[in-house]
C-alpha positions in Angstrom: 0.2 -0.2 0.2 1.5 3.3 -0.9 1.9 5.7 2.0 0.0 9.1 1.6 3.0 11.0 0.6 3.7 9.8 -2.5 7.3 7.8 -2.4 9.7 9.4 -5.1 12.3 10.2 -2.4 14.7 7.8 -0.8 14.4 9.9 2.5 16.3 9.5 5.4 14.7 8.6 8.7 15.7 11.7 10.3 13.4 15.1 10.7 14.0 18.3 12.3 12.4 20.6 14.8 14.2 23.9 14.2 17.2 25.7 13.0 19.7 28.6 13.5 22.3 29.9 11.4 24.3 26.8 10.1 22.9 24.3 12.4 19.7 22.1 12.4 18.2 20.4 15.4 16.6 16.8 14.9 13.4 16.0 16.7 15.3 13.5 18.9 17.3 16.6 20.1 20.6 16.2 18.1 22.3 19.0 16.7 23.8 19.1 13.1 26.0 21.2 11.1 24.3 21.8 7.6 26.6 21.6 4.9 23.5 20.7 2.6 21.6 24.0 3.3 18.3 22.3 1.4 20.7 22.1 -1.5 22.0 25.3 -1.7 18.8 27.0 -1.0 19.4 28.3 2.4 21.9 30.6 1.7 21.6 32.8 4.7 21.1 29.6 7.1 18.4 29.1 9.0 16.0 31.5 10.6 18.2 34.4 9.8 16.9 37.5 11.3 16.5 39.8 8.4 14.4 37.4 6.5 12.2 36.1 9.5 11.2 39.7 10.0 10.6 40.4 6.2 8.2 37.5 5.8 6.3 38.2 9.0 6.0 41.7 8.2 4.6 40.8 4.7 2.5 38.0 5.8 0.4 40.3 8.3 -0.3 42.5 5.4 -0.8 40.5 1.7 0.1 37.3 0.8 -1.0 36.8 -3.0 -2.9 38.6 -5.6 -1.6 36.8 -8.9 -0.2 38.6 -11.7 -3.4 40.0 -12.7 -2.3 43.4 -11.0 0.8 45.1 -10.3 3.2 43.9 -7.6 5.1 46.5 -6.2 7.6 44.1 -4.3 8.0 42.4 -7.8 8.8 45.3 -9.5 11.0 46.3 -6.9 13.0 43.1 -7.0 13.0 43.2 -10.7 14.8 46.5 -10.9 17.7 45.5 -8.4 18.3 42.4 -10.3 18.4 44.3 -13.4 20.7 46.9 -11.7 23.1 44.2 -10.8 23.3 41.9 -13.5 23.4 41.9 -17.5 19.6 41.6 -17.7 17.1 44.0 -18.6 13.9 42.2 -17.7 12.9 39.2 -14.9 10.2 36.8 -15.0 9.3 35.4 -11.6 8.2 31.9 -11.1 8.4 29.2 -8.1 11.4 27.0 -8.8 14.5 26.0 -10.8 12.6 24.2 -13.2 10.6 26.8 -13.9 13.1 29.4 -14.3 14.7 26.9 -17.0 11.3 26.1 -18.8 11.0 30.1 -19.1 14.6 30.2 -20.3 14.0 27.5 -23.1 10.9 29.3 -24.1 12.7 32.9 -24.4 15.2 31.3 -26.7 12.7 29.7 -29.0 10.7 32.6 -28.9 13.5 34.7 -30.0 14.1 33.2 -33.0 10.6 32.7 -34.3 9.9 36.2 -33.8 12.7 37.1 -36.0 11.1 35.0 -38.7 13.3 31.7 -37.9 11.1 29.4 -36.1 13.3 26.5 -37.4 16.2 27.9 -35.1 14.8 25.6 -32.4 17.2 23.3 -31.5 19.2 23.9 -28.1 23.0 22.5 -27.6 23.2 21.2 -24.1 25.9 19.4 -22.2 26.5 16.0 -20.9 26.4 15.9 -16.9 23.8 18.6 -16.8 21.0 19.1 -14.6 18.3 21.7 -15.2 15.1 20.4 -13.4 12.7 17.4 -13.2 10.0 19.0 -15.8 10.0 16.7 -19.0 11.5 19.7 -21.3 14.4 20.2 -18.6 15.0 16.7 -18.1 15.5 16.6 -21.8 17.7 19.5 -22.0 20.0 17.6 -19.8 19.8 14.3 -21.3 20.3 11.8 -18.3 19.0 8.6 -19.2 18.6 7.8 -15.3 15.9 10.3 -14.9 14.5 10.0 -18.6 13.8 6.3 -18.3 10.1 5.7 -18.3 8.5 8.8 -19.2 8.9 8.8 -22.9 8.8 9.7 -25.7 11.8 12.3 -24.7 11.1 16.1 -25.4 13.1 16.9 -29.0 15.0 19.8 -29.8 18.4 19.2 -27.5 21.7 18.1 -28.7 24.3 16.9 -26.3 27.9 17.4 -26.4 30.7 16.7 -23.7 31.0 19.4 -21.2 34.0 21.9 -21.6 34.5 20.8 -25.3 34.5 23.5 -27.6 35.5 21.5 -30.9 32.6 18.9 -30.3 30.1 22.2 -29.6 30.9 23.8 -32.6 30.4 20.6 -34.8 27.1 20.2 -33.2 25.8 23.7 -34.6 23.6 23.4 -37.6 21.1 25.9 -39.4 18.6 24.6 -36.7 20.4 25.6 -33.7 19.3 28.6 -31.8 21.1 28.6 -28.2 23.3 26.7 -26.0 22.8 26.1 -22.5 25.3 25.5 -19.7 25.6 25.4 -15.8 28.8 27.4 -15.2 29.1 25.0 -12.4 27.4 21.6 -12.6 25.9 20.6 -9.3 24.1 17.2 -9.4 26.6 16.3 -12.5 29.3 16.2 -9.8 30.3 19.7 -8.8 32.3 20.3 -12.1 33.4 24.0 -12.7 33.7 25.0 -16.4 36.7 26.8 -17.0 36.6 30.6 -17.4 38.3 30.3 -20.7 35.4 28.0 -21.6 32.5 30.4 -20.6 34.4 33.0 -22.7 34.8 30.9 -25.9 30.9 29.8 -25.5 30.0 33.6 -25.6 32.3 34.1 -28.8 30.6 31.1 -30.1 27.2 32.6 -29.3 27.8 35.7 -30.8 29.5 34.2 -34.0 26.3 32.0 -35.2 23.9 34.6 -33.7 22.5 31.9 -31.0 21.7 32.9 -27.5 23.5 31.8 -24.4 21.9 30.4 -21.8 23.5 29.9 -18.2 21.5 27.8 -15.5 22.8 29.5 -12.1 19.9 27.7 -10.3 22.6 26.1 -8.0 25.8 28.1 -8.5 24.5 31.9 -8.5 23.2 34.3 -5.7 26.8 34.4 -4.1 27.7 30.8 -3.9 30.9 31.3 -5.8 32.2 34.6 -4.1 30.3 36.6 -7.0 26.6 37.5 -7.2 26.7 35.2 -10.3 29.2 32.6 -11.2 29.4 33.5 -14.9 31.1 37.1 -13.5 34.6 35.3 -12.7 34.8 34.9 -16.6 34.0 38.6 -17.5 31.3 37.4 -19.8 27.6 37.7 -19.6 24.7 35.2 -21.1 21.7 36.2 -22.9 19.5 34.6 -20.2 19.9 33.2 -16.8 17.5 30.5 -14.7 18.0 31.4 -11.2 16.2 30.0 -8.0 17.5 28.1 -4.8 19.5 31.0 -2.6 17.6 33.9 -4.1 14.5 33.2 -2.1 16.5 32.0 0.9 14.3 28.9 1.7 11.2 30.4 0.4 10.0 28.9 -3.1 11.2 31.2 -5.6 12.9 30.9 -9.2 13.6 34.0 -11.8 14.7 34.3 -15.3 16.5 37.1 -16.5 17.0 38.0 -19.8 18.6 40.8 -22.2 16.3 43.1 -24.0 17.5 41.6 -27.2 16.6 37.9 -26.2 13.3 38.8 -24.4 11.8 40.9 -27.3 9.3 38.4 -28.3 7.9 37.7 -24.8 4.9 39.9 -25.0 1.5 39.9 -23.0 0.3 36.2 -22.8 3.5 34.3 -24.1 4.2 33.2 -20.5 2.6 33.0 -17.2 2.4 32.1 -13.7 -0.4 32.1 -10.9 2.1 32.1 -8.0 5.3 33.5 -9.3 6.5 36.6 -7.8 3.6 36.7 -5.2 4.0 39.2 -2.3 5.3 36.8 0.2 8.1 35.4 -2.2 9.1 39.0 -3.2 9.2 40.1 0.4 12.0 37.4 1.1 13.9 38.0 -2.2 14.4 41.6 -1.4 15.5 40.5 1.9 17.9 38.1 0.5 19.3 40.9 -2.1 19.7 43.3 1.2 22.3 40.9 2.4 23.7 39.0 -0.7 24.4 42.1 -3.0 26.8 43.5 -0.7 30.5 43.5 -2.1 31.6 43.2 1.4 29.7 39.8 1.9 30.4 38.4 -1.3 34.5 39.1 -0.4 33.8 37.0 2.8 32.2 34.3 1.0 35.1 34.5 -1.1 37.6 34.2 1.6 35.5 31.6 3.4 35.6 29.1 0.4 39.1 29.6 -0.2 39.9 28.7 3.6 37.7 25.7 3.2 39.4 24.7 -0.2 42.9 24.8 1.4 42.0 22.8 4.6 39.9 20.2 2.4 42.9 19.9 0.3 44.9 19.1 3.4 42.3 16.6 4.4 42.5 14.9 1.1 46.2 14.3 1.4 45.8 12.6 4.8 43.1 10.2 3.6 43.9 9.2 0.0 42.0 5.9 0.7 38.8 7.9 1.3 39.0 11.2 -0.8 40.4 11.4 -4.3 40.5 15.5 -5.0 38.8 18.6 -4.2 36.3 20.4 -6.8 34.1 23.2 -7.2 34.1 27.1 -6.6 33.4 29.3 -3.4 31.1 27.7 -1.0 29.8 25.0 -3.7 32.4 22.5 -3.1 32.7 18.9 -3.8 34.6 15.8 -2.4 35.4 13.1 -5.2 35.5 9.7 -3.2 37.2 6.6 -3.3 34.8 4.7 -1.1 31.2 5.1 -2.0 29.9 8.7 -1.4 26.9 7.4 0.2 29.4 5.7 2.9 30.9 9.1 3.3 27.7 10.6 3.9 26.6 8.1 6.4 29.9 8.7 8.1 29.6 12.4 8.2 25.8 12.1 9.3 27.2 10.2 12.4 29.6 12.7 13.1 26.9 15.5 12.9 27.4 16.8 9.6 24.8 17.1 6.6 26.0 16.9 3.4 24.7 16.3 -0.2 25.5 13.4 -2.7 26.4 13.9 -6.6 27.1 12.3 -9.4 30.9 10.9 -10.1 31.0 9.6 -6.7 31.2 13.4 -5.1 29.6 14.3 -1.5 28.7 18.1 -2.3 29.3 20.8 0.4 26.9 23.4 0.0 26.7 25.3 3.5 25.0 28.4 4.2 26.9 31.2 2.8 27.2 33.2 6.3 29.4 30.3 7.8 33.0 31.5 9.2 36.0 29.9 10.4 34.5 28.5 13.2 32.4 26.5 11.1 34.8 25.5 8.5 37.0 23.9 11.6 34.0 22.2 13.0 33.0 20.6 9.5 36.8 19.5 8.8 37.2 18.1 12.2 33.9 15.9 11.8 35.2 15.2 8.2 38.7 14.1 9.7 37.2 11.8 12.1 34.7 10.2 9.6 37.6 9.4 7.4 39.5 7.7 10.2 36.6 5.4 10.8 36.0 4.8 7.4 39.5 3.2 7.2 39.6 1.7 10.6 
């Protein structure tokens, strides 16, 4: 007999009563250091006072009116994102998958509105993850997630991540866009080289293709810049954002240049809940904190500190860990032993992490952590590694 909650998750027998900062408290009273952060969602940790205050104040005034009317809080956040990025316009939804669906629609509409509807194919890369809708699954092309849900949505051509020769060879008269995560998350915490991102921009310009970046996981300060592509000094035409932008409240956004979004007129896209007053109150509160050069500099500093200590950890435990990868506070430990065993051992020490492809354990702590939490986490990893080989 099926349980009341559809069994689509392989859940741990672990639940939490409350959280504060970088810590979660289980219903059995145990405290955990949270280096999962809701899969990179709780960018400012648990119950950040500024976010709590913003949500409580908005909840006492107005929750939702739909997009039949103007939403001043939405207009404010959109303008802040426009002022801080390449974008000229923003569409708000509720998740990363919705943000990427919108990005795909914008890319196709761009060419159609220019009289080239045949330019609907999109080049995507292997190892990607863009969401769980049928179209975003097709964009990623991961057989594990597509099995049983055929026919697979068409329009995507896949090439190896980081390989410009293969990407160029895949361009046809029907190609309209390229879609890439600057740092692959689910794919194993694999950062694109900065030169690769620059070459993607150059190729897109050369062939009149739209460049789409998926920064659902790597964006909103996680790499030490507001968005990861900024490290390369290039900008996309369209970008999907979610996770950290809501700080734990369901929220997604699709950012686009005026050129890319020219065809997105009234009626071409929509969302009932997207950009409602509650989400926008939290989103603006997140931006108050994250969109600050001093805050981003601290994220970068903490990320480098954690990286250095992880490299030393790996060197001491070659029988458990192979290497460190990632950027900022989006880091991964490629494991020698099964990553599930590593996660279990870490959890026993009181550290929560996230698995990823290529036998990687993801470390996605709140961006608010400092040296104290870094040292505590590394000590837990040290203890776990020792026990795994004893």
